[in-house]
C-alpha angles and dihedrals in degrees: 000000000000121000092237090060092048090049093049092051094047091051093049090051093044091061095055106053113169131183127243116308088357094086095119099136091040092053090050093050091052093047092050092052092043090052090054090064127086105285102196094102100023129102114184127194131169124223114190101307092335133090137222115201115185117196115197113227127220092243104011104201091151142357122249117202128209120187128204122182116219110189131099139214132261092246132123110240118238102176097107089221118157087231094048123148114294092200114084113235093010128101141162089237094152099053100253089137084064092045092054094044093050091049092051089048092053092044089053090055095049094044089056097037111020124215122235092249126057116259133207121196112204113201098193126196130209102027090144090053157014084005125257102189100074096050093041088051089056097048126113089239092057091049089052094053099030109166127222091217132012134193140174142181138226126199115249113204093191094057122080121245108271096038127102128184140195143142140210114254124009116018104156132023135248106261138192134181115234124209119171125183122197120199120188138133123295129204148139115325090229091063106047091154089068093055143061104227114216095190087062093043093051092045092053091045093054091052091053093049090067090061091064096071093037095048110015106041121074107257088225087059125061135231136163129197111188125181111207102171140031124184125179143142135008112242136003096261101046118082107232120257092190139027135179129204122194127191149123139261121212126183138169094224135038089231091058091050090057090048093050093048091047091051091048089054092049091052091048091056093053093044090054090056097043096044099035093232144112123255125198121193124201118181092194113189119008122196125198121231120271103240115181123216107240095215094053093043088055092050089047092051091051092049091050094048090051089057129063094265132096126248122204129182109246129220125235113264135200090227119118130228127177089216081086088081090060092048089051091065104024126044114243143094150244129232140195120239116205112236100165104225127161090214119065136226117299089018123130093232100048107142113170119202107259091215086077091069093076089044089055095048092047094048093044095047091046090055097042088057096045108038 
């Protein structure tokens, strides 16, 4: 597939970013392109706003799966590109426009020149939230096309074009959203003794959260509790009846995630008593760790080193990816694709180098044929 075609597809998709399970136009664009390919070996089925594309192999001893996520982020783009998002407050700031384009490029090559093994392309919605991998994994369509091995990529702004990176074992952390609501009794700022101040309660709670990682998690393990948003009160002279804290939990093991959540709930019970209030905890979306199969990572590494591209060993990261649910049930791996952008993931100025599109297609196709 020619670079100009990949670039054109990526730019089309970049202009229509849609949030999780709202990817209606994105799905239609993908379907229109897929239907333009030779259909002799293709079977196409939709699932919610996602798509399964099964490509019959020439021998078909096993099925190799490749996943591409298709949703965007609620972020206003600041790249200044002529093909910038046309949807206010929406942007492909995590590179999923690249992920889809590379998958279409790989699908084009296999539709024209099939691999020995069967292939199933999984165009998955809602990776950024509320999480599409787990329900897609449980769908009847997935059971019909269940792969023997599955892999995926993610763009890496910090790596140069032509470099890919992965590692055996843990690549991405276990993650959980964290939403905590405090309900007390408001009142006049001049009479604090008649109230139960939820700004004070929330502030005390946040300070205590930091003791969990310092004193309840094994120092040889790792965990992060980050609070990104606090909201409470109405005006400066009314003591707040309600407050809300929003954050995230990241751990390098499922066991540590359970420990952290258990400690949060203990703190909440004590805080309810000491502040005479009610506390409600919602963990929102939870993503399972991305744990790479060592055997398949080694095969991937060998395939890359036999090509003209560069392989680097990756470090573990506290980022989250719902592809971990697929790797929990199916052996496989995820790898980083260098796209050389000054701005990072989830940033409004992210602008990946489009030369990486062809690199991605080459690496994916090579591995679809070799795994």
